[in-house]
N, C-alpha and C positions, 0 to 999 in steps of 0.2 A: 117645485118643480122647473122655478125657472132658472135655478142653478144649475140642473142635471141637463137642461136643453142647451144650455151654453157648453156645457163640456163636451157633449154629442157634436155638437157644430164645429168646434176645433180640432178635431180630428183630421190629419193627412199624413201623406208621405209624398215627399218630392226626390225623384233620382237625379244626383247632380253630375255622376260619373259612373259611365260613359252617357251621354246624354245627345250623342248626334254630332258627327263628322269627324270622331277619333279614327284612327288607325290603330289597330292593336295586334302583334305578332302573335300568331297561334302559339300555344304551350310557354308563354310567358304568364309571370303574374302579375294583374292589373287590379289596383282596388276600387272596388265599386263603392260609392260613397252616396248618401241619403240625407235628408233631412225629413224628421219626423215630428208630428205632434198629438199627445194621447193616445197613441198607439201601445200596445203591451210588450212591447221590446221583444218581441218572438217576429222572426221574418223569414218568408219562404222566398226564395230567390230562384227565377228563370231567366233563359236567353232563347231567343229564335234567332235563326239565320234565314229567315224570309219572309221579314217584313210583319211578323206577329200572326203569320197563317197558322203557325204550329210552335209550341215552345216546349223546351227542355229544361228541367229542373238542375239547378246546381246545388239548392241546399235548402232544408225545409226545418221549421222549428228553430232556426239559428238565432239565438241569444245574445244580443249586443247592445250596449247604451252607447256605443261610440259612433254604431250607424256607418262602419266601414266593415267590406267584405274582402279579403286577398283572394281572387278568383284567377286559378288556372286558366287561361285563355285557351275557349276549343281550337281544335285543331281542325279546323273547318274555313275555307277560304269561301269569304262571301262579304257584298257589299252591302247586304240588305239586314244587319243585325240590330238588334235590341234586346235592353235589358229591363227586366220586371220585377218589383218589389211588393210584397203582398204583406198584409199584418196576418200572421199563422194564425190568431184567434178571433180575427174580424175579417173576412176576404173580401168585405166590401171598402174596405179600406186599401189601396194601391196606387201605384203608379208604374209607367214605363218609362223609356227614354223617348226625349221629345222629336228626335228625328233619329234615322238609321246611322250606325258604324260600320267599319268595315273591319273583319278579321283577314289577316294573311296566313297563309300556311308556311311554315319554313321548311318544309321540304315538300317537293312536288314532281313526281315521276313524269318524263315527257314522253318517252319510248316505251315497248311493251304496254300500249296504254289504251289498248282495244283495236281490234281487227287487223292486226299484223298475222302474217303468216310465215312462220322463220322454219328452215329445216333442221331435225335434230343433227348434233355435232359440229354445226355451224358455227363460228365467232359472231357475237353479235354485242352489240354495246347498249348498255342500259344507260339513257340520259337523265340527268335530273337536275332541278335548281335547289339550291339551300343556301338558307339565311339563319346565322345565328345558331347553327347545329354546332357539334363538336369535332365533326367532320370524321369521326368513327360511326360504320354504320352495320348493323347486322341486315343482310339482304336474302330473300327466301321466295320461292314460286310455288305456286298451287295448281294441278291439274284437274281439280274437283270445283272449280269456281268459288275457292277458299275456304271449303271446310276443312281441309289438312293442307300443312305447310311445309315443304322441304328447303332446308337452309343451303344455300347456293354461297355466300361469306358470313362470319363472323367477326364483328368487332375489326372490322378492315378500314384502313386510313385512305381517304380520298377527298382530293381538293378538287380534282381536275372537272367534275359533275359528269363523268363518264366512267363507267366500269366494264369490262369487255368479260363478258359470259359465253362460256362453250356450252350451247344450248343442250339440255338434258335430252337424253335419248328415251323421252315419255312422251310419245303422240297423244294430243288431245288436241281438242277444239274449247275445252274452259278452262283456260290457262290464263293466271293473273302472276304479277309481279307486286313484292310487299317490300317497303325499304323503309328501316326504322334507325333514330339516332339511338347507339347504342348505350350513352351515357342518359337517354330523357325518350323513355318508350311513348311520351305524348308527341313527339317529333316523329310522324309516319304518315307514308301514303300508299294506296294499292291503287293498280292498273284501274283506270276509270271504265273501261269495259273487258271483256274476253278476248284472247287472241290465240292463235292454233299455233301447235307445235306438229310439225309434217315429219311421216319418218325419214331415216337417213339412208340416201342413195350410197350405191354401191359405185367405187370407180378406183382404177388406179392408174396414173399418170408420170410415165417416165419424164426424168427432168434433165439426166446426163447419164450417157451420150444420147443426143437426140438428133445428132444428125450435122455432118459437117466435121467434127472433131478429128484430130490427128491423135491416136495412142500408139506408143510406140513398144514394142515388144520388150517384156522385163519390166517394164515400169509396173508402180503399185497405181491403180486406180480403183475409184469408189463409183459404183453405180448407184444411184439415187430416183427416188421417185417419190410421188406424193400418193397418199391413199383415203380413200373414206370408206368405214364401215365394212373394212377386210375382217378375216380371220386371222391375221398377222401371220401367215406360214404362207411361203411362197417358193414356186418352182423358178428358177434364175437360167435363161438360156443364150446364147448369142449365136450369130450367122455370119457365115463370110462369102455369102454368095446370093444377097437380097433376100433372106428367106426363104430359099428353095430348101435347106436343110439346115438343122438346129443341133448344136452341142449345148449338154446340160453344165451349167457352173455350178450349181445349186438346187436341192430338192428338199421341199417341204422347211425350207431356211425361216425360222423363227425372228422375226425382228418387228418393233415397233417406231424403229428408227427410220425408217425409210429408206436405209443403204446398205450398199453391200459390196465389200472392198475384196478385189481380188488381183494377182500377178497376171498382165497381159501375155497371151500366150504368142507362141512363136508361128503366127500364121497369117503374115502380111496379105493383105487384101485392101481394097479401097470399095467394097461392098458389104462392109460389115454393120450388121442390126444388134439390138438387144430386148428380150422379151422377159417379163414380169407376169407372172401368174398367180392370182390368189388357189395355194394348193388344196385348199377344202371346198373352194367356189369357181372351176375351172372358166367359167364362162365371164369372169372378171378379168380381164388383163389388160395390157399394153406394149406395143413395139415402139422404139426409135420412129420418131417421124421421118426420119430420111436417115441415107447412109452416112458410115463415118469410115475413117482408116486405120487400119493397123499396120505401122510400119517398122521397118529394121531402124534402131538406133545409129546417127552418123555424127561426124566431126569432118569440117572443110575449114583447112587453113585458109584464109583473106589474106592477111598480109602478118608477117612478108612473106611472099609467095615466089619471088623469084626476081632478081635484076634490081633490085633496089641497092644503096648505098647508105649505109648508117654509120655516125661517126663515134667512135668510142668515146665511152664517159658520159653520152649523153641518154635523154629517156626518150623512149618511142614505146607506141601500144603495140600489144600484139591482137589481131583480131581474127576471130573463126564464127562460123555458124555452126549450129548442132540441132540434133534433134533425139530424145528419147534416152538423154545421157543422165548421170546421177547427179549432174549439178557441182562435181569436185573435177577440178583437172590438174594434172601434172604437164608441165612445161618445160622443155629442154631447149637445147641449142647446141648445133655443130660448127666447127668452124674448118672440118676437114673432109666435107661433103657426107657426113653420115657414119664416118668410118667409128669415132667416139663422140658423145655426148654429153654434156653438164647440165645439170639441173638449173632450171632458174627458179621454180617454185614446185614444191612438192605437193600441195594442196591448195588450189584455188578455187573457190565458191562462186559461183553465179549461176541464176536461175534463168538469165535472159536465152533467147534463142538466137542471140547476136552478142555472145560475150566479148569483151576487150581487157586487155591486161596490161598495166603500164609498167613495163621493163627499165627498171629505174636505173641508171646508172650501167650503160651499157659496158662490158669488160672491155678492157683496153687491149685491143686485139690489131693484127695486120693480116688480115686474110679476106680472099675473093669466093673461097668455098664454104660459104655459111647458109644453115638451114635451120627452121624452126619446127618442132613436134609440138602435137597437142593430144595429151591420151586422157580418156575417163580415168579416174584414178581406180575408181571402183568396180570398172569394166574393163581390162586394158586391151581388148580386143577390138575396141570403138578407138580409132585414132587417125590423126592423119598428119601429114608434113609438108614443106613447101616443095612447091613444084618445079622448082628449080632454084639454083644458088643464089646468093646475095651477097654483098661486099661489106664488111667493116672495116672501117680505116682507123689507123692509129691516131690518139692524139698528142697534140705538140705544144700545148698550153704553158707547160712548165720547162726549160731547159737549162740544166746546171753547166754553169760555165767556169767553175773551179770551188773545190779539185775535181777535176774530169781524167784524172789518168796520168802517173807517171811523177807527181810531187813528191817530194820528202819533207814531210814536217816533225819537228822535233816536240817530245812530250814536254809539257809545260809551257811551249811557247804560243803566242797568240797571234791567231792567223785568220784573214778575213775570207769566209765562204761567200760566193757569188751566185744569182741564176737570173734568168730574164722569164718574164710569163706575160701572158695574155692580158689585157684591161680587165676580162672579167673576173679573175683570180686577185684576191687581196689579201689572204691571209693564208699562212703554211704551218706545216709540222715539218721539222728537221731531224734527220737521223742520221746515224753513222753505223756500219758493221765494218767487223775486223775478219771475218771469216768468209770474205767473200759473197755477202748477202743471206748466209744460212739464218741468222738473226741479225736483229736491227735494235739499237738503243736511242731511245727518244731524247734530244737534248733540247728542244723550244718549241714554243709555236710563238710566229711572229708575223708583223705587218709587212716586214722590211723584206728586200730583194737582198738580204746579206744579214750574214750572222758572224759576230767576233765570238771564235771559237777557241779558248784553253785547250789545248790539246790534250787529252786525259793519259793517263799513265797504262795505256795499253800496247803495248808495241807489235806492230803488224805489218806484212807488205804485199796483205791482201785487202785493204781497207777499199771500201766504199762509202759514197755519199748520198744521200736521200731526201729528197723536197717532195711534201705531198699537200695538195689543195686541201685547206682545215675544212671545208663546208664539202668535198667532194674527193673520198680518197682515191678514186679512178685516176684522178688527174694528177700525174707524177713523173719523177724523172730520176734515175739514178747515174753515178759518174760512168763514162763511156769505159773506163778503164781503172783498175787497180791503181791506189796512191799508196803511199808508204809513211807509219807513224814510227819515228825513231827513236832511240834512248835518248834520256834527257841530258841535262849537266846538272851534278850536284849543288846545291845552294844554302847558304845559311844568311838570315836577314834578321838585325839585332832592331829590335822594335822599342825598347825601354831601356834603359835611358839613352834617346837619341837626337835629341832634339834640344838640347841646353837643359836651363834650369837649374835648380838648386834641390840638395838631398842634404838632411840634418843628420849631423854625426851620432852615432848608436842609434839610429833609427833603423827600422826593417823597411826594406822594399823589395818588390819584385822585378827582376829583370826578367822580359821577356822576349821571345825571340820567335821565328817561324822557319822552318828546313822544309826543304823538298829533295827527293832523290839522294838522300845520303845513305850510306851504307849502312854506319855503326848505330844501334840504338842509343848511344849516349853522346853527351858532349861535353867540353870542359870551359872553365870560363876563368877569364882573367879581369883584373880591373890596374888602371895607371893613373896616377896623380900627377905625370908630368909630358902628357901629350905623346904617350906611347912609347917616348924612348924607354922607359922601363915597364915591366908587366909583374903583378903580383897575383898569384893564385888564390882564386876564390873556391872554385872546387875542381877536381881532380876529372871525376867522373860522376855526373848526373844525368839523370834518363833525358831521352830528348822528348819532352812532353811541354816545351816552349815557354816554361815558366819557373825561376827559381827564387826562392826567399833571401835577399843579400841584407845582414846587418853592416850597416856604412860605418868604416873605421873612424878613429879621433882625427886623423890627418886632415888639415884645412887645405882647400887647394882650388884653383879654377882653371886647372888643366886636366879634367878628369876624362877619363874612359872606359867603356867595357868591351870587352871582346869575348864573344863565342865561337869555338872553334870545334869541329868534327872530331872525336876522340880516337886518337890512334892515328889520325889524317889531319895534320893541323894545317894543310894546305887549304882544306877549306873552311873559309873562317869569315866572320863579318865583326867591324867595329864601329861603336856610335858614331853617327853622321858627324857630330856635334860636339864641342865641350862642354861638361856641365861642372858644377862648382858643388865641394863637399863645405857646410856651414855648420855653427855654432847652435846648439839649442837656447829657446830662450822664452822668457816670458817679461813684459813690461806692463806694470800697473797704470792706466790712463787717468782713472777716477775711481777715488778722490785722489789728489797726487799733491796736495798741500794748499791751504788757505781757505779750504771750503768751510763752509759753517752749516751742520746737520741739527737736526730736532730728533731729542730721543722719542721711541715710539712711531716716528714715521717712515716710510719707506724711501730708500734711495738704489740706484744700480750702478752696482762695481764693475767696471768697464777695465779691460787689457787687452792686449796683442801677444799672441806667441807663436813660436814655430819650433817642429819637432818634439813638442813634448806630446805627453799621450792625452787620451781622451776625457781623462778627469783631473780636477785640480783640487786642493785642498783652500779655503779661505780664512785667515785670522784678523782679529784687530787686536791692538796695542792702545792704551789708555795713558801709558805713561813714556812716550816718545821711544818705545822698543824694548823698554827694560824686562815686560813680561808681554804675553802674547796670549789670545784667547779665542776659543775656536768659533767662528760663525757656522761652518758646513763642514763636512770631513769629507764631501765628495759630491761634485755636480760637474755637468758638463764643461769641457775646457774652450767650449766654443769663442768664449769672449766678453760674456755677461752674466751678472748673478744680482737678484734683486732681493737686497737686505731689509727684510719686513718680518717683524718690526726692528728698527736698530734699537742696540741695546739702550737703556734707559739712565744714563748717566752725565755727568757734567765733567769735561775736561778739553783743554787746548791743546793737547799733545798727544791726538788720535794718529794712528798710522793704519793702513790696510797692507797684509802681505797676501800675495797668491802662488802657490806652489803646486808642483806637478806633483800628483797624488802619489805617484809610483816610483818618482825621484824626487825626495826633500831638497834635493841640491841645487833643483832646479827653481827659481823664485826670484820673485822681484818685491818690493816693498814701495810704498809712495815716498815721492822724491822728497817732501815735507810734510809737516803736522798740519791737522785739520781739526776742527773743533765741533766736539758732540754737547748740545746743551739740555739738560736735564727737562725732563717733559713738565709742564705747569697747568695742565688744561683740567685737573681735578682735584681739589682740597675738602678732605673731611673736617667738618665744623664741630658736630656735635654726636657722640662722646666723643672729647679728645682730649680729655686730662683730668683723671682723679675722679670723676663722676662716680656716684654711688647707685644703681639701678634695683630696682625689687623684684624678684619674682614674678612675672603673670600679669604685671604692668605693662602700658602700651608706652612706648619710648618713641618720640619721634627723631631718627636719626637723619641729619642734614649735610648736606656739602655744597659746594660752588664747583660749577663745570663751565667748561667752553662752550658757545653756541652751538658749536658743530658736534658737538655730543648730546645724544636723544635716547639712549636708553641704557640701563645700568643693570649689573649684577652687584648680590650684596650677601657679603659672608660675617661671621664673626669666629672669635679665636678665644679660648679659656686657657691657654697655657702661651701669653705674650708671641703668638703669632707662628707658633711651631707647627701648629695644625689650624688647619681652617672649616669650618662649616657652612655650607650652602645654605642660603636661605630663599633668594627669590631672582630671578634675572628678567621678569616682568616689569620692571621700573622704569616710568616715563617721564619722570620730574626729578628735581634734586633734593628728595626727601623720601623717607620709607617709616612709617607706623610700625614700629617691631614689637611683638610681643615679648617680653623679656622671657627665657625659657626658665626652668626651675632647675639650672645647672650653676648653683654659687661659685663664685671663685672672683680671686684679687688680682687676676691677671689676665682680663678681657681687653679684647681690642675690636674694632669694626673695620671692614675692608669694604670700599667702594671702586668697582672695575668698569670700564667702558664695556659694554658689550660685544661691540664690535672689534676692540684692539684690547686686548687681555693685557698688552703693554701699560696700558694708561689706567692707572689706579693711585687710590692712596690709603691709608692706614691711619688710623688715628695716633697722634705723637705721641702719648703716652698712655698708660693701661688705665682701665675704670675695674671697678668692682660690682657684681652681682650681687647683691643681698638676699639669704633666706626669707620666706614671708611670713608676716604675722598670722597666727593661728585663727580661724575664725569660725562662728557657729550660726546660721540664721534658720529662723522659722518661717515655714513656707507655708503652713496651715493651721491654725487660724491666723490670718496675717492681712485681711484685707476688709473686716468689718460686717463679716457676715451675721446671721441671726441662727442661733442653736436652739433647738427645744429640747427641756427637761427630759431626760430618760432616753434620749437618742443617743447612738452609738457616734463617736466624731473620730476621724482618724487625725490626729495631730501628726505632721510631718516637717521635717527639717534637713537642712544640708551642713556639714562641716568641711573643712579644707587645713591642712598644714598644721594638723593635731596629732598628740596621740592619747587622746583621750578613750577610755574603754567603755567608761558607763557615765549618765547624766539624770539630775532629777529635774521633774516637771511640776510646775506649781501653776495655780491661777489664783487671781483677783477678782473681785466685785465690785470694788471701792477706788477704779482707777489707780491701782499699786500701791495704795495706801497699806493696805494688809494682804497676806497671801497665804491661801492654803495648799496643802499638798496634794498632786496628783499621781504622784509615784516618786518615793523615794529615790530607788535606785532601779533604772533598766539600761540595757545597752544601747551603745551611740550608733545604731542602724540606722536611723532616719524615720523611724516611723513609731507610732504608740496609739492605742485604740482607747479611749476615755469615754466613758459614760456621762454625759450631761446632767450635773447634781441639780436639786430641787432647788435653786438660790439663782432667782430671777434677778438680772441688773441689766443696764444698758452700760456700763461702765466696766465690761470684763476685759481682763488681760490676762495672757500667759507667757512664762518664762522659762528659759531653759538653761543650765548652767551645769558645768564640770563638778561631780561628785565634791571632789577635794580641793576646788580651786573656781571660785565664784566670779574671778576675773574673766573666765571664759564663759561668755554668757549672753544671750539674747531675748529679747520681747518683742512681743507683736507690736508691728508700726502702728495699728489702730486700733480702739476700744469695738470690741464686738459685744453683742447681746445675748442674754439666754431668757428664755420666756416659755410658759408653758405651752403644750400643745392645744390646736383647737379645731372645732368641728363647726360650720355655720352651715344651718339647713336653708336652701336659696326657693325651693320650691317643692311642696307647698308651704306658704309662711304667711297664711291667715286671708280671709274672705274667699280663698278660693271654693268652687262649686263642683265637686267630684262625683261622678255616674257611676253607681256599684255596675260590677259585671263586664266592666272596660278598661284596660290598661292605663296606667296614668305614668308620666316619667318625672319621678322626684329627681331633685338634684341639690347639691352640697358643696362647701368649699371647706379644705381641712389645709392643716399646716401643722408638720411634727407628727402626724399620725402613722399606725401603719396603713397598709393595702386592704386590708380585710374587715368589714362592717357589720353589726347587728344593726336591723332596722324595726323599730317597732310602732304601732299607731296604736291611739286612743280615741274613744269615740264617747269618753264621759269627761272631757276636759281635763286628762291626765289622770284621772281618778284609779284607773286600771289601764293595762299595755298589754297589746297583741303582738306576738312576731309575726312578722310580714315575710320573712322566709326561710 
């Protein structure tokens, strides 16, 4: 009893959250927590929004040992909330929050919240506060105090807190609004009280024309009105006598837009009204609040309207007043008091009642009888022109001074044209005409007040000159009278050779000249070598194309000239201005030119000078003072230098260089004296270098000595005393190489080591060496490392062999360290493998040997003794003393060597007298 009493006394529940003072957002998840002792772990949880006066169940018989519950907080705003937790199996054990906490609603309607009265078909704002919502809402209304609901908007996005509602035409005094978060239906609010929707009123209100407007005959105009609760069918009338009489515009016109477009009739009046009537409810109508005007369209030119003086090439505004036009205007001017008209613009748009048009660059005229005309482009009966004439004065910002009439200028001559201009004019186009101004040819544009003009081959007695302002083509001047472009004087001018210099004999040069105004299409060309005393024909007839290729003769002279004359008219000619020379062709070797000392395999630059030779030369060298010559290059540029790389590797002090014209080998030069080439000694083979004998497949270290600057080498060998070479490696970075001697026996072997970066630097063995055939060999590979073999097991004996022609071998074994031998097999193929059943002959001193059936010198033995022993099984569990329980499993274990993989297992329960099989 004492224990039970203590158990009952310890039962309790203690709410820990929410426990007073918290503020919980409605429709969010809050974890209710509590402590408990001695409860059944089944709980009923309630909440109150009125400080415990009433309770609402959250859950009943909720089973938990964690003493937590995730509560979706109620969507009821209250500052007097409590939580209560009761043991579901013992209602006497409970607890509630120590103090009230607050729940805030995430969505609260502010308007349509009770007591309002709104007229159907009017626009009203539903306003609300929202916190933590998705901003997507479902909005509906009820006219039966919430019994049913009609959708206003579904899943509408709104962040403004205001939704504009066109109030439904459903009159009722029991109206409510409901607003719900589309993504969380918990977040919802309904009007706190009922509001009223009153029936829609009937009305039409004209908004245009409504008094004071001026509408022009023929214009497209739109009558507009606002309406409420009409039938959307209208009678539309107008009056021109302040409503005494009415004329119909439309009858039973159906529209929901509240507008009607029409063409203003030709009934000018200042007492006009418009009337709109609901065709199906004629008591609903409206009339313009005041009269408006229907007037004829008009245009009135304001400027230029008479008496003004305008300057040519300037800009001026044309202004006019208008009403009832189509806004598109044609503007013209006359300089003969209206006898003829010139269009300024065909279609100028302006919606203003006081349009203005910039007349840019008034034409260059001189007249006091000018008029302006402005016409409605689309209604040509509406127009006006200047009331009186005005004046346009000529522009004099440019005045030509030369040529200005009477001059005679020869074709091809250079003439200076001149003019004066106002300071405001700074850049000019320059033209000329040969047909009295019918057409013009542009010469240039310039910033100067003069132009140096080479007179074109365009003869005329009706030539004119024109200068135009670059930025304003209206500002210009033309010669006051014609001038003449006169025929030219024929001329030939030698251009080359014309200023001295030297030409090389037997070389080709282009004689060039220019010609103007000659009659013949051909010329004749001569040359002189005695300053013009005598002339030798180069060509009798050639085209006057300005160029002729001449191969210079062999005569040498410094008194040479060229003459070009018109064919058939030798009086027209020209001669070179200055004598030129004809000189010999040459090549002169400048380096090496005697006494130099060069190193074989190095590089040096051979240089020379030349004149009159071809673009390519041939270069040779001699090592015997010119007795014989060897080729360095058969063709290289004759520009004057050639890099000999590498220099031939030889030893001679009688060397010469010769440079020859590739296409004329008779033109050449040699070094003036001999020079020296020293044999390169940067690399020496050390081994093998004389008479060595190397065995096939052995590794032999090839060595050499090399200069410090050598760092990488290529290695070759020859089997035919150097006739051919076999590449081995070019990745050698030290003066030695471990060479695996190839299986290519020969007595005429050499090695060659070569500088990787300069193949000229190399060395070869001083004498041949030999590669000898290899010794035949056979090697046992198994058994060869002291293994243990088990009697009766299969053993695969393996071996390798090289450099032999043995087809069959014999295998034997010994159990006494080789004192005596027993046959394994008398004859078997020399194929590297033989399967042997290990005999019943146990020993630790076993060996195997293999040899050629016909020659025991070709033999091999196992390197280490091996063991032959019987196979065995050792039982490790059970092995004595164990206690095994019947009908239970038992794990038997053993170790083996040399046995198979399958076993018979028996057991005895009489100390081995009898045996029973286990498996």
